[in-house]
NUGU-748966 format. One record per atom (N, C-alpha, C): atom name; residue in one letter; x, y, z. Coordinates in steps of 0.02 Angstrom, whole numbers, m for minus. Layout:
N
+-------+--------+--------+--------+--------+
| atome | residu |     xx |     yy |     zz |
+-------+--------+--------+--------+--------+
|    CA |      a |      X |      Y |      Z |
...
+-------+--------+--------+--------+--------+
***
This chain:
192
+-------+--------+--------+--------+--------+
| atome | residu |     xx |     yy |     zz |
+-------+--------+--------+--------+--------+
|     N |      m |   m477 |    900 |    411 |
|    CA |      m |   m411 |    897 |    377 |
|     C |      m |   m370 |    926 |    414 |
|     N |      k |   m304 |    918 |    434 |
|    CA |      k |   m266 |    950 |    474 |
|     C |      k |   m251 |   1047 |    439 |
|     N |      d |   m224 |   1085 |    479 |
|    CA |      d |   m214 |   1163 |    434 |
|     C |      d |   m142 |   1151 |    400 |
|     N |      s |    m97 |   1106 |    411 |
|    CA |      s |    m43 |   1124 |    381 |
|     C |      s |    m16 |   1048 |    341 |
|     N |      d |      7 |   1052 |    276 |
|    CA |      d |     35 |   1006 |    243 |
|     C |      d |    104 |    988 |    232 |
|     N |      p |    112 |    939 |    259 |
|    CA |      p |    208 |    949 |    268 |
|     C |      p |    227 |    961 |    207 |
|     N |      d |    226 |    947 |    137 |
|    CA |      d |    205 |    934 |     62 |
|     C |      d |    225 |    991 |     32 |
|     N |      v |    166 |   1039 |     47 |
|    CA |      v |    155 |   1073 |     17 |
|     C |      v |    235 |   1134 |    m15 |
|     N |      e |    252 |   1138 |     40 |
|    CA |      e |    323 |   1185 |     15 |
|     C |      e |    373 |   1152 |    m43 |
|     N |      l |    357 |   1079 |    m32 |
|    CA |      l |    412 |   1037 |    m59 |
|     C |      l |    382 |   1042 |   m125 |
|     N |      l |    321 |   1031 |   m147 |
|    CA |      l |    273 |   1025 |   m197 |
|     C |      l |    294 |   1097 |   m251 |
|     N |      a |    267 |   1153 |   m205 |
|    CA |      a |    331 |   1231 |   m239 |
|     C |      a |    380 |   1227 |   m271 |
|     N |      r |    427 |   1187 |   m249 |
|    CA |      r |    476 |   1176 |   m269 |
|     C |      r |    489 |   1154 |   m313 |
|     N |      i |    480 |   1092 |   m310 |
|    CA |      i |    449 |   1034 |   m365 |
|     C |      i |    424 |   1066 |   m444 |
|     N |      g |    391 |   1106 |   m408 |
|    CA |      g |    339 |   1161 |   m475 |
|     C |      g |    396 |   1211 |   m509 |
|     N |      n |    442 |   1211 |   m460 |
|    CA |      n |    491 |   1257 |   m495 |
|     C |      n |    545 |   1228 |   m504 |
|     N |      n |    540 |   1177 |   m531 |
|    CA |      n |    601 |   1145 |   m562 |
|     C |      n |    653 |   1125 |   m532 |
|     N |      e |    653 |   1136 |   m442 |
|    CA |      e |    733 |   1118 |   m400 |
|     C |      e |    720 |   1047 |   m394 |
|     N |      p |    784 |   1022 |   m437 |
|    CA |      p |    806 |    969 |   m413 |
|     C |      p |    817 |    926 |   m353 |
|     N |      a |    848 |    970 |   m308 |
|    CA |      a |    848 |    939 |   m243 |
|     C |      a |    785 |    951 |   m219 |
|     N |      a |    720 |    968 |   m229 |
|    CA |      a |    637 |    936 |   m216 |
|     C |      a |    631 |    888 |   m245 |
|     N |      v |    660 |    870 |   m299 |
|    CA |      v |    615 |    788 |   m321 |
|     C |      v |    669 |    764 |   m318 |
|     N |      n |    716 |    766 |   m280 |
|    CA |      n |    752 |    708 |   m246 |
|     C |      n |    720 |    707 |   m170 |
|     N |      e |    726 |    739 |   m114 |
|    CA |      e |    691 |    750 |    m73 |
|     C |      e |    620 |    728 |    m62 |
|     N |      m |    564 |    727 |   m124 |
|    CA |      m |    517 |    705 |   m126 |
|     C |      m |    510 |    616 |   m134 |
|     N |      v |    571 |    602 |   m192 |
|    CA |      v |    576 |    520 |   m176 |
|     C |      v |    596 |    498 |   m142 |
|     N |      t |    624 |    532 |    m91 |
|    CA |      t |    680 |    493 |    m17 |
|     C |      t |    607 |    487 |     24 |
|     N |      r |    558 |    540 |      3 |
|    CA |      r |    512 |    538 |     67 |
|     C |      r |    444 |    490 |     61 |
|     N |      k |    437 |    474 |    m22 |
|    CA |      k |    384 |    471 |    m38 |
|     C |      k |    401 |    374 |    m57 |
|     N |      l |    456 |    352 |    m88 |
|    CA |      l |    455 |    312 |   m104 |
|     C |      l |    447 |    237 |    m98 |
|     N |      p |    482 |    238 |    m14 |
|    CA |      p |    468 |    169 |     11 |
|     C |      p |    404 |    152 |     31 |
|     N |      r |    354 |    225 |     45 |
|    CA |      r |    281 |    204 |     74 |
|     C |      r |    237 |    188 |      8 |
|     N |      l |    264 |    222 |    m65 |
|    CA |      l |    219 |    200 |   m126 |
|     C |      l |    241 |    115 |   m154 |
|     N |      l |    326 |    103 |   m128 |
|    CA |      l |    335 |     55 |   m150 |
|     C |      l |    290 |      2 |   m113 |
|     N |      a |    267 |     m7 |    m35 |
|    CA |      a |    279 |    m52 |      9 |
|     C |      a |    187 |    m61 |     m3 |
|     N |      l |    165 |      0 |    m17 |
|    CA |      l |     83 |     m8 |    m30 |
|     C |      l |     73 |    m39 |    m92 |
|     N |      a |     97 |     m5 |   m153 |
|    CA |      a |    100 |    m62 |   m223 |
|     C |      a |    128 |   m136 |   m224 |
|     N |      s |    172 |   m135 |   m194 |
|    CA |      s |    174 |   m227 |   m160 |
|     C |      s |    139 |   m276 |   m132 |
|     N |      r |    110 |   m236 |    m76 |
|    CA |      r |     57 |   m272 |    m38 |
|     C |      r |      4 |   m275 |    m92 |
|     N |      i |    m17 |   m237 |   m107 |
|    CA |      i |    m93 |   m239 |   m166 |
|     C |      i |    m80 |   m273 |   m221 |
|     N |      l |    m22 |   m258 |   m264 |
|    CA |      l |    m13 |   m320 |   m321 |
|     C |      l |     31 |   m390 |   m316 |
|     N |      g |     39 |   m367 |   m262 |
|    CA |      g |    104 |   m450 |   m244 |
|     C |      g |    146 |   m451 |   m289 |
|     N |      d |    171 |   m408 |   m333 |
|    CA |      d |    233 |   m377 |   m369 |
|     C |      d |    283 |   m346 |   m390 |
|     N |      a |    336 |   m371 |   m365 |
|    CA |      a |    395 |   m302 |   m344 |
|     C |      a |    412 |   m253 |   m418 |
|     N |      d |    416 |   m282 |   m454 |
|    CA |      d |    419 |   m266 |   m521 |
|     C |      d |    362 |   m227 |   m561 |
|     N |      e |    287 |   m245 |   m547 |
|    CA |      e |    244 |   m210 |   m550 |
|     C |      e |    245 |   m137 |   m493 |
|     N |      a |    263 |   m147 |   m427 |
|    CA |      a |    240 |    m94 |   m360 |
|     C |      a |    311 |    m45 |   m413 |
|     N |      k |    336 |    m69 |   m444 |
|    CA |      k |    412 |    m25 |   m471 |
|     C |      k |    387 |     28 |   m517 |
|     N |      d |    326 |      3 |   m577 |
|    CA |      d |    293 |     24 |   m613 |
|     C |      d |    257 |     74 |   m580 |
|     N |      v |    206 |     63 |   m536 |
|    CA |      v |    154 |    123 |   m522 |
|     C |      v |    197 |    175 |   m472 |
|     N |      a |    273 |    146 |   m446 |
|    CA |      a |    285 |    208 |   m400 |
|     C |      a |    312 |    276 |   m442 |
|     N |      q |    322 |    217 |   m498 |
|    CA |      q |    366 |    286 |   m552 |
|     C |      q |    311 |    331 |   m585 |
|     N |      e |    256 |    282 |   m612 |
|    CA |      e |    193 |    334 |   m630 |
|     C |      e |    176 |    358 |   m577 |
|     N |      s |    174 |    343 |   m521 |
|    CA |      s |    143 |    399 |   m469 |
|     C |      s |    176 |    461 |   m457 |
|     N |      f |    261 |    453 |   m458 |
|    CA |      f |    295 |    516 |   m477 |
|     C |      f |    305 |    557 |   m544 |
|     N |      l |    287 |    540 |   m589 |
|    CA |      l |    273 |    564 |   m625 |
|     C |      l |    219 |    621 |   m650 |
|     N |      r |    162 |    589 |   m610 |
|    CA |      r |    104 |    641 |   m596 |
|     C |      r |    112 |    686 |   m556 |
|     N |      i |    172 |    664 |   m502 |
|    CA |      i |    160 |    714 |   m464 |
|     C |      i |    195 |    780 |   m486 |
|     N |      w |    252 |    767 |   m540 |
|    CA |      w |    295 |    810 |   m570 |
|     C |      w |    262 |    866 |   m612 |
|     N |      r |    192 |    833 |   m631 |
|    CA |      r |    144 |    846 |   m671 |
|     C |      r |     96 |    908 |   m626 |
|     N |      q |     85 |    870 |   m602 |
|    CA |      q |     54 |    895 |   m531 |
|     C |      q |     64 |    977 |   m503 |
|     N |      a |    113 |    962 |   m473 |
|    CA |      a |    167 |    987 |   m433 |
|     C |      a |    165 |   1086 |   m437 |
|     N |      a |    157 |   1118 |   m505 |
|    CA |      a |    148 |   1165 |   m512 |
|     C |      a |     84 |   1204 |   m510 |
|     N |      n |     42 |   1149 |   m517 |
|    CA |      n |    m45 |   1166 |   m510 |
|     C |      n |    m70 |   1167 |   m441 |
|     N |      w |    m29 |   1130 |   m391 |
|    CA |      w |    m47 |   1119 |   m337 |
|     C |      w |    m97 |   1157 |   m293 |
|     N |      r |   m171 |   1138 |   m261 |
|    CA |      r |   m191 |   1193 |   m225 |
|     C |      r |   m192 |   1157 |   m155 |
|     N |      s |   m174 |   1173 |   m115 |
|    CA |      s |   m173 |   1168 |    m59 |
|     C |      s |   m255 |   1186 |    m17 |
|     N |      g |   m270 |   1145 |     40 |
|    CA |      g |   m318 |   1147 |     63 |
|     C |      g |   m381 |   1109 |     39 |
|     N |      e |   m366 |   1097 |    m26 |
|    CA |      e |   m422 |   1044 |    m55 |
|     C |      e |   m431 |    978 |    m28 |
|     N |      a |   m354 |    952 |    m21 |
|    CA |      a |   m341 |    879 |     10 |
|     C |      a |   m299 |    878 |     21 |
|     N |      r |   m262 |    827 |     83 |
|    CA |      r |   m169 |    817 |     97 |
|     C |      r |   m148 |    799 |     39 |
|     N |      f |    m73 |    823 |      5 |
|    CA |      f |    m43 |    793 |    m33 |
|     C |      f |    m49 |    714 |    m25 |
|     N |      d |    m28 |    678 |     28 |
|    CA |      d |    m16 |    624 |     51 |
|     C |      d |    m74 |    587 |     57 |
|     N |      t |   m124 |    608 |     45 |
|    CA |      t |   m207 |    574 |     23 |
|     C |      t |   m204 |    574 |    m40 |
|     N |      w |   m174 |    613 |    m93 |
|    CA |      w |   m202 |    609 |   m144 |
|     C |      w |   m133 |    560 |   m186 |
|     N |      l |    m90 |    583 |   m151 |
|    CA |      l |    m30 |    530 |   m183 |
|     C |      l |    m44 |    456 |   m168 |
|     N |      h |    m84 |    440 |   m108 |
|    CA |      h |   m102 |    384 |   m104 |
|     C |      h |   m173 |    344 |   m139 |
|     N |      r |   m205 |    397 |   m151 |
|    CA |      r |   m257 |    390 |   m199 |
|     C |      r |   m236 |    379 |   m283 |
|     N |      v |   m182 |    399 |   m294 |
|    CA |      v |   m150 |    419 |   m362 |
|     C |      v |   m133 |    333 |   m382 |
|     N |      a |    m78 |    291 |   m306 |
|    CA |      a |    m64 |    232 |   m316 |
|     C |      a |    m91 |    180 |   m305 |
|     N |      l |   m150 |    193 |   m283 |
|    CA |      l |   m199 |    150 |   m272 |
|     C |      l |   m236 |    141 |   m329 |
|     N |      n |   m265 |    198 |   m359 |
|    CA |      n |   m289 |    196 |   m436 |
|     C |      n |   m253 |    148 |   m492 |
|     N |      l |   m201 |    161 |   m492 |
|    CA |      l |   m141 |    131 |   m542 |
|     C |      l |   m139 |     73 |   m536 |
|     N |      c |   m146 |     46 |   m462 |
|    CA |      c |   m156 |    m33 |   m405 |
|     C |      c |   m234 |    m54 |   m444 |
|     N |      h |   m288 |    m34 |   m454 |
|    CA |      h |   m327 |    m52 |   m457 |
|     C |      h |   m338 |    m66 |   m540 |
|     N |      d |   m298 |    m19 |   m577 |
|    CA |      d |   m305 |    m36 |   m664 |
|     C |      d |   m245 |   m100 |   m675 |
|     N |      r |   m193 |    m86 |   m638 |
|    CA |      r |   m159 |   m153 |   m671 |
|     C |      r |   m194 |   m226 |   m636 |
|     N |      l |   m226 |   m236 |   m579 |
|    CA |      l |   m282 |   m268 |   m561 |
|     C |      l |   m327 |   m290 |   m611 |
|     N |      r |   m344 |   m254 |   m645 |
|    CA |      r |   m405 |   m257 |   m684 |
|     C |      r |   m379 |   m297 |   m747 |
|     N |      r |   m331 |   m266 |   m764 |
|    CA |      r |   m311 |   m288 |   m819 |
|     C |      r |   m267 |   m381 |   m814 |
|     N |      r |   m251 |   m391 |   m756 |
|    CA |      r |   m256 |   m448 |   m761 |
|     C |      r |   m302 |   m507 |   m734 |
|     N |      k |   m366 |   m467 |   m744 |
|    CA |      k |   m414 |   m510 |   m686 |
|     C |      k |   m405 |   m517 |   m613 |
|     N |      e |   m366 |   m478 |   m573 |
|    CA |      e |   m365 |   m492 |   m502 |
|     C |      e |   m340 |   m586 |   m495 |
|     N |      r |   m275 |   m597 |   m519 |
|    CA |      r |   m251 |   m659 |   m495 |
|     C |      r |   m239 |   m675 |   m437 |
|     N |      p |   m245 |   m684 |   m387 |
|    CA |      p |   m220 |   m695 |   m322 |
|     C |      p |   m150 |   m727 |   m333 |
|     N |      l |    m97 |   m724 |   m283 |
|    CA |      l |    m31 |   m758 |   m285 |
|     C |      l |    m52 |   m838 |   m297 |
|     N |      s |    m36 |   m871 |   m305 |
|    CA |      s |    m11 |   m956 |   m306 |
|     C |      s |     44 |   m987 |   m276 |
|     N |      d |     39 |  m1034 |   m263 |
|    CA |      d |     95 |  m1065 |   m215 |
|     C |      d |    146 |  m1060 |   m261 |
|     N |      e |    156 |  m1077 |   m333 |
|    CA |      e |    207 |  m1065 |   m375 |
|     C |      e |    214 |  m1004 |   m367 |
|     N |      d |    186 |   m946 |   m379 |
|    CA |      d |    218 |   m865 |   m360 |
|     C |      d |    255 |   m859 |   m281 |
|     N |      t |    198 |   m872 |   m246 |
|    CA |      t |    261 |   m851 |   m177 |
|     C |      t |    317 |   m886 |   m169 |
|     N |      a |    317 |   m967 |   m219 |
|    CA |      a |    376 |   m999 |   m198 |
|     C |      a |    435 |   m954 |   m239 |
|     N |      e |    427 |   m939 |   m295 |
|    CA |      e |    466 |   m907 |   m337 |
|     C |      e |    479 |   m836 |   m295 |
|     N |      l |    442 |   m801 |   m264 |
|    CA |      l |    452 |   m728 |   m233 |
|     C |      l |    499 |   m749 |   m170 |
|     N |      a |    478 |   m809 |   m138 |
|    CA |      a |    557 |   m823 |    m84 |
|     C |      a |    621 |   m842 |   m112 |
|     N |      d |    601 |   m883 |   m168 |
|    CA |      d |    666 |   m918 |   m193 |
|     C |      d |    706 |   m868 |   m223 |
|     N |      s |    691 |   m797 |   m240 |
|    CA |      s |    732 |   m734 |   m282 |
|     C |      s |    793 |   m715 |   m221 |
|     N |      a |    801 |   m722 |   m177 |
|    CA |      a |    849 |   m701 |   m128 |
|     C |      a |    861 |   m761 |    m65 |
|     N |      p |    870 |   m811 |    m76 |
|    CA |      p |    892 |   m847 |    m29 |
|     C |      p |    935 |   m819 |     37 |
|     N |      p |    886 |   m812 |     98 |
|    CA |      p |    912 |   m801 |    172 |
|     C |      p |    956 |   m838 |    189 |
|     N |      p |    995 |   m803 |    255 |
|    CA |      p |   1030 |   m862 |    298 |
|     C |      p |    969 |   m904 |    339 |
|     N |      d |   1005 |   m955 |    353 |
|    CA |      d |    971 |   m997 |    379 |
|     C |      d |    905 |   m982 |    430 |
|     N |      e |    971 |   m937 |    471 |
|    CA |      e |    915 |   m902 |    537 |
|     C |      e |    847 |   m866 |    523 |
|     N |      q |    843 |   m849 |    443 |
|    CA |      q |    784 |   m805 |    423 |
|     C |      q |    758 |   m845 |    383 |
|     N |      l |    737 |   m909 |    386 |
|    CA |      l |    714 |   m964 |    343 |
|     C |      l |    633 |   m957 |    371 |
|     N |      e |    634 |   m959 |    447 |
|    CA |      e |    568 |   m968 |    488 |
|     C |      e |    527 |   m894 |    473 |
|     N |      t |    554 |   m854 |    467 |
|    CA |      t |    532 |   m792 |    462 |
|     C |      t |    492 |   m764 |    391 |
|     N |      l |    533 |   m800 |    338 |
|    CA |      l |    532 |   m791 |    268 |
|     C |      l |    465 |   m838 |    260 |
|     N |      d |    475 |   m885 |    296 |
|    CA |      d |    401 |   m941 |    283 |
|     C |      d |    338 |   m897 |    300 |
|     N |      r |    329 |   m874 |    369 |
|    CA |      r |    273 |   m847 |    389 |
|     C |      r |    276 |   m784 |    336 |
|     N |      s |    313 |   m756 |    332 |
|    CA |      s |    303 |   m680 |    281 |
|     C |      s |    286 |   m695 |    211 |
|     N |      a |    287 |   m756 |    187 |
|    CA |      a |    269 |   m796 |    119 |
|     C |      a |    191 |   m805 |    124 |
|     N |      r |    163 |   m850 |    186 |
|    CA |      r |    107 |   m865 |    199 |
|     C |      r |     62 |   m818 |    225 |
|     N |      m |     81 |   m742 |    250 |
|    CA |      m |     39 |   m686 |    254 |
|     C |      m |     22 |   m672 |    197 |
|     N |      a |     71 |   m659 |    149 |
|    CA |      a |     80 |   m633 |     81 |
|     C |      a |     29 |   m655 |     46 |
|     N |      a |     18 |   m751 |     33 |
|    CA |      a |    m41 |   m795 |     21 |
|     C |      a |    m88 |   m766 |     46 |
|     N |      a |   m105 |   m751 |     91 |
|    CA |      a |   m159 |   m773 |    129 |
|     C |      a |   m200 |   m684 |    114 |
|     N |      l |   m160 |   m633 |    116 |
|    CA |      l |   m166 |   m547 |    105 |
|     C |      l |   m186 |   m574 |     23 |
|     N |      a |   m162 |   m585 |    m25 |
|    CA |      a |   m163 |   m583 |    m94 |
|     C |      a |   m248 |   m634 |   m103 |
|     N |      a |   m261 |   m692 |    m53 |
|    CA |      a |   m323 |   m724 |    m69 |
|     C |      a |   m386 |   m669 |    m42 |
|     N |      l |   m366 |   m626 |     m2 |
|    CA |      l |   m423 |   m603 |     17 |
|     C |      l |   m453 |   m559 |    m63 |
|     N |      p |   m541 |   m540 |    m37 |
|    CA |      p |   m557 |   m508 |    m95 |
|     C |      p |   m512 |   m418 |    m91 |
|     N |      e |   m514 |   m394 |   m160 |
|    CA |      e |   m470 |   m349 |   m168 |
|     C |      e |   m504 |   m284 |   m122 |
|     N |      r |   m558 |   m261 |    m86 |
|    CA |      r |   m575 |   m199 |    m49 |
|     C |      r |   m535 |   m218 |     24 |
|     N |      q |   m551 |   m283 |     37 |
|    CA |      q |   m521 |   m315 |    108 |
|     C |      q |   m452 |   m294 |    106 |
|     N |      r |   m443 |   m332 |     68 |
|    CA |      r |   m359 |   m320 |     57 |
|     C |      r |   m341 |   m242 |     59 |
|     N |      e |   m359 |   m196 |     34 |
|    CA |      e |   m352 |   m148 |     19 |
|     C |      e |   m356 |   m122 |    103 |
|     N |      a |   m409 |   m124 |    120 |
|    CA |      a |   m425 |   m101 |    186 |
|     C |      a |   m351 |   m113 |    224 |
|     N |      i |   m346 |   m186 |    230 |
|    CA |      i |   m302 |   m212 |    283 |
|     C |      i |   m233 |   m174 |    268 |
|     N |      v |   m214 |   m165 |    194 |
|    CA |      v |   m149 |   m130 |    185 |
|     C |      v |   m144 |    m59 |    207 |
|     N |      l |   m194 |    m48 |    201 |
|    CA |      l |   m208 |     41 |    206 |
|     C |      l |   m168 |     57 |    298 |
|     N |      q |   m225 |      4 |    327 |
|    CA |      q |   m227 |     22 |    403 |
|     C |      q |   m167 |     m9 |    427 |
|     N |      y |   m145 |    m69 |    402 |
|    CA |      y |    m95 |   m103 |    438 |
|     C |      y |    m16 |   m105 |    425 |
|     N |      y |    m33 |   m111 |    367 |
|    CA |      y |     55 |    m79 |    331 |
|     C |      y |     74 |    m16 |    313 |
|     N |      q |     19 |     40 |    296 |
|    CA |      q |     28 |     93 |    281 |
|     C |      q |      8 |    142 |    337 |
|     N |      e |    m19 |    112 |    393 |
|    CA |      e |    m14 |    129 |    470 |
|     C |      e |    m69 |    218 |    454 |
|     N |      l |   m126 |    195 |    408 |
|    CA |      l |   m187 |    254 |    404 |
|     C |      l |   m211 |    241 |    476 |
|     N |      s |   m253 |    301 |    486 |
|    CA |      s |   m289 |    284 |    529 |
|     C |      s |   m368 |    267 |    494 |
|     N |      n |   m412 |    232 |    523 |
|    CA |      n |   m467 |    234 |    513 |
|     C |      n |   m500 |    277 |    440 |
|     N |      i |   m502 |    343 |    474 |
|    CA |      i |   m532 |    388 |    438 |
|     C |      i |   m497 |    419 |    381 |
|     N |      d |   m426 |    417 |    383 |
|    CA |      d |   m397 |    421 |    326 |
|     C |      d |   m412 |    360 |    278 |
|     N |      a |   m400 |    291 |    300 |
|    CA |      a |   m410 |    238 |    256 |
|     C |      a |   m473 |    233 |    222 |
|     N |      a |   m515 |    279 |    278 |
|    CA |      a |   m600 |    277 |    226 |
|     C |      a |   m592 |    327 |    184 |
|     N |      a |   m580 |    360 |    178 |
|    CA |      a |   m576 |    432 |    149 |
|     C |      a |   m535 |    402 |     83 |
|     N |      l |   m480 |    382 |     88 |
|    CA |      l |   m454 |    348 |     31 |
|     C |      l |   m500 |    306 |    m22 |
|     N |      m |   m534 |    250 |     33 |
|    CA |      m |   m580 |    207 |    m33 |
|     C |      m |   m650 |    245 |    m34 |
|     N |      n |   m648 |    293 |    m18 |
|    CA |      n |   m717 |    320 |    m54 |
|     C |      n |   m790 |    290 |     14 |
|     N |      i |   m756 |    275 |     55 |
|    CA |      i |   m814 |    248 |    111 |
|     C |      i |   m842 |    270 |    162 |
|     N |      s |   m871 |    252 |    205 |
|    CA |      s |   m881 |    267 |    296 |
|     C |      s |   m825 |    244 |    332 |
|     N |      v |   m797 |    254 |    372 |
|    CA |      v |   m777 |    246 |    442 |
|     C |      v |   m817 |    159 |    445 |
|     N |      e |   m872 |    163 |    462 |
|    CA |      e |   m917 |    100 |    475 |
|     C |      e |   m896 |     56 |    416 |
|     N |      a |   m904 |     77 |    352 |
|    CA |      a |   m895 |     17 |    318 |
|     C |      a |   m833 |     13 |    299 |
|     N |      l |   m778 |     48 |    323 |
|    CA |      l |   m714 |     19 |    319 |
|     C |      l |   m690 |    m21 |    388 |
|     N |      e |   m728 |     m8 |    443 |
|    CA |      e |   m708 |    m70 |    510 |
|     C |      e |   m758 |   m134 |    473 |
|     N |      s |   m809 |   m125 |    433 |
|    CA |      s |   m832 |   m218 |    399 |
|     C |      s |   m799 |   m244 |    394 |
|     N |      l |   m763 |   m200 |    338 |
|    CA |      l |   m705 |   m225 |    250 |
|     C |      l |   m644 |   m262 |    332 |
|     N |      l |   m630 |   m220 |    381 |
|    CA |      l |   m576 |   m235 |    410 |
|     C |      l |   m584 |   m298 |    433 |
|     N |      s |   m653 |   m311 |    481 |
|    CA |      s |   m686 |   m352 |    532 |
|     C |      s |   m676 |   m426 |    484 |
|     N |      r |   m693 |   m421 |    422 |
|    CA |      r |   m740 |   m483 |    380 |
|     C |      r |   m638 |   m489 |    354 |
|     N |      a |   m594 |   m465 |    353 |
|    CA |      a |   m538 |   m458 |    325 |
|     C |      a |   m484 |   m503 |    383 |
|     N |      r |   m493 |   m482 |    438 |
|    CA |      r |   m476 |   m492 |    499 |
|     C |      r |   m474 |   m576 |    489 |
|     N |      r |   m545 |   m585 |    498 |
|    CA |      r |   m591 |   m654 |    507 |
|     C |      r |   m556 |   m705 |    456 |
|     N |      q |   m553 |   m686 |    395 |
|    CA |      q |   m536 |   m732 |    350 |
|     C |      q |   m486 |   m729 |    345 |
|     N |      l |   m423 |   m679 |    375 |
|    CA |      l |   m356 |   m697 |    392 |
|     C |      l |   m357 |   m745 |    427 |
|     N |      r |   m385 |   m758 |    483 |
|    CA |      r |   m368 |   m797 |    556 |
|     C |      r |   m380 |   m876 |    519 |
|     N |      s |   m439 |   m889 |    503 |
|    CA |      s |   m450 |   m925 |    472 |
|     C |      s |   m392 |   m958 |    430 |
|     N |      q |   m382 |   m920 |    394 |
|    CA |      q |   m335 |   m965 |    327 |
|     C |      q |   m259 |   m972 |    364 |
|     N |      l |   m249 |   m927 |    429 |
|    CA |      l |   m189 |   m953 |    455 |
|     C |      l |   m193 |   m976 |    541 |
|     N |      a |   m237 |  m1016 |    535 |
|    CA |      a |   m264 |  m1036 |    608 |
|     C |      a |   m211 |  m1092 |    605 |
|     N |      d |   m186 |  m1136 |    564 |
|    CA |      d |   m125 |  m1177 |    589 |
|     C |      d |    m78 |  m1140 |    573 |
|     N |      t |    m64 |  m1113 |    558 |
|    CA |      t |     16 |  m1075 |    561 |
|     C |      t |     37 |  m1060 |    602 |
|     N |      p |     87 |  m1092 |    645 |
|    CA |      p |    107 |  m1048 |    723 |
|     C |      p |    164 |   m999 |    713 |
|     N |      g |    148 |   m951 |    754 |
|    CA |      g |    174 |   m887 |    771 |
|     C |      g |    174 |   m838 |    712 |
|     N |      l |    126 |   m848 |    680 |
|    CA |      l |     98 |   m780 |    613 |
|     C |      l |     55 |   m746 |    684 |
|     N |      a |     81 |   m652 |    659 |
|    CA |      a |     40 |   m611 |    698 |
|     C |      a |    m32 |   m612 |    683 |
|     N |      r |    m91 |   m602 |    707 |
|    CA |      r |   m141 |   m613 |    679 |
|     C |      r |   m158 |   m530 |    693 |
|     N |      p |   m194 |   m496 |    640 |
|    CA |      p |   m220 |   m420 |    625 |
|     C |      p |   m273 |   m409 |    684 |
|     N |      g |   m249 |   m352 |    739 |
|    CA |      g |   m305 |   m345 |    777 |
|     C |      g |   m332 |   m290 |    774 |
|     N |      r |   m358 |   m238 |    809 |
|    CA |      r |   m393 |   m185 |    814 |
|     C |      r |   m346 |   m141 |    770 |
|     N |      g |   m358 |    m91 |    742 |
|    CA |      g |   m326 |    m28 |    711 |
|     C |      g |   m350 |     42 |    739 |
|     N |      k |   m323 |     92 |    713 |
|    CA |      k |   m325 |    141 |    744 |
|     C |      k |   m389 |    183 |    725 |
|     N |      s |   m424 |    230 |    770 |
|    CA |      s |   m478 |    272 |    747 |
|     C |      s |   m450 |    331 |    722 |
+-------+--------+--------+--------+--------+
***
């Protein structure tokens, strides 16, 4: 664990009901929370709900935060992941269908030169959604959230070796699903 947590001072200010601190926390954390929840859930509206609930929990915990037990960012990711898991359980983890993926792509028609990029993104999103939950979670934490193996394993409450095994199986399955899709980047080795 690192000696200094960059969020501790900001949490103390939030605990003292400073509106500027709340705005700073939202600016600092919202993009990553939305990205995490969107990739795990495959639904932008649900991701917004998860981010909103995560911020409510921040505000409730800010005054009582005890530094040194865990990094705030690790705790926040765990809260967001737990909220995503709750939503997946409620809907019985229904992977995105081709119809869902097409609906997502059609919501904002891009310029012609971006069609190929959007198609690759949609195929990758569908392949990611088809992964088992734990494999998808490992891929999202490492490649999209850019967490180290150690941090991702801690968030998932598993050993680094177990995380590496999940990542290996997930990369193999993604390669298989995307083998006939030219131009898609294939997940490679992660950070330790």
